[in-house]
C-alpha positions, 0 to 999 in steps of 0.5 A: 538502502535503509527501510523501516516499517510499522503497522498499528491498530489505530484507536477505533478498530477492534483488530488490525486488518492491515498487513505489511511485507518488506525484504531488502534482499532478493525475492525471486527475480526481484532485487527487493520487495515491499508490500502494503495490504489493507484488508476488508470484510466482516469479522476476521475476513479482512485480516485473512484477506490481507495476510493470505494475499501477501502470502500468495504474492510473495510465494508466486514471485519467489517461484516466477520465471518471469524477469520483468517487474510488471509481468512478475507483479501482474502474475502474482496479484492475479494469482492472489485474486483468484485464490481469494475468490476461490477461498471465499466461495468455499468458506461462507464466512469469508464472503465479501473479503478483499484487500488493497495491495501496493507493491514496490521493487527498486531495480538500480535507479528505477522504481517499479510499483503495482497498485490495486485499491487505495493504499498509496505510494509517495515520493518524498524529496523537497515536496511530496508526490503521489505515484499511485492513483486511488481506486475509490469512489471519491477519486472518481468523483474528483476526476469528474470534477464533482468534488475538490481533491481537498474534499475527498479526505473528509467525504462520507464515502471515502472508504468505498473502493472500486477495485480490490484483490479478491473482489471479482474474478478478474482484477486490473492492476496499475503499473508505474515506473519511476526514475529515482533521483538521489535524495528521494525517499519512498513512502508506502501506506494504507489509508489509515495514514492519509485519511488522518493526515493530509499530504503537507502534514505527512511531508512536514512530519517526515522532514522534521525527523532525524532518521527513517525510523523516527519518520515512521514512528512520528507518522503513526503517532500523528495519525493516531493523534488526529483520530486513529480511525483506521489501521495505520501501516507505513513503510519508509524506504531510503534507496540511496542511504549508505551509498558512497 
């Protein structure tokens, strides 16, 4: 396995409210763990939300007695949600904070994914396939047939999300299981990437680089060149690199 990650403030934001965690080594009963969180809230609240959520999630996973990834993910995100709600209730300057969270773990040839919000996980092979579904207002509009998929990226309400960790007392978590084929790469990102580059631009950029580090660097560079209107976080994972 080979991984590389990067988070960047972008060109328009005053601070970076994204946070990233990667471990190719076991975390609790998971053989590896990758997380992208995109915080929201005024002043420092978004930055705090993403960092605190990942801290709680990782701690909970390390301590969990559960063995199945869906149960591990669900319990950890649920705990992070409760802790963020309690923290905001005690500290008024944190009211309204929340964060997206997309988690992944590779167990042999199976990929397990958990998602809340609009940070994404893609599979990259000959084409690009989005595994997660955005919990956003524009995604709901697409599903209802009110706007086309291509319009969602540039819609004025594209940043309104309908589900976040810490936003309400209970949080629903989407879980996905994917069988990985040799040659498949995994891309995880905050919306600072996919709002600045469409799927084909992302795929072309990835395919045009020599190695996984260059792929990440060029994706961040491309998002900034296209405006860099938000924080940009990217994780690339090659599960099969180095295998005989």
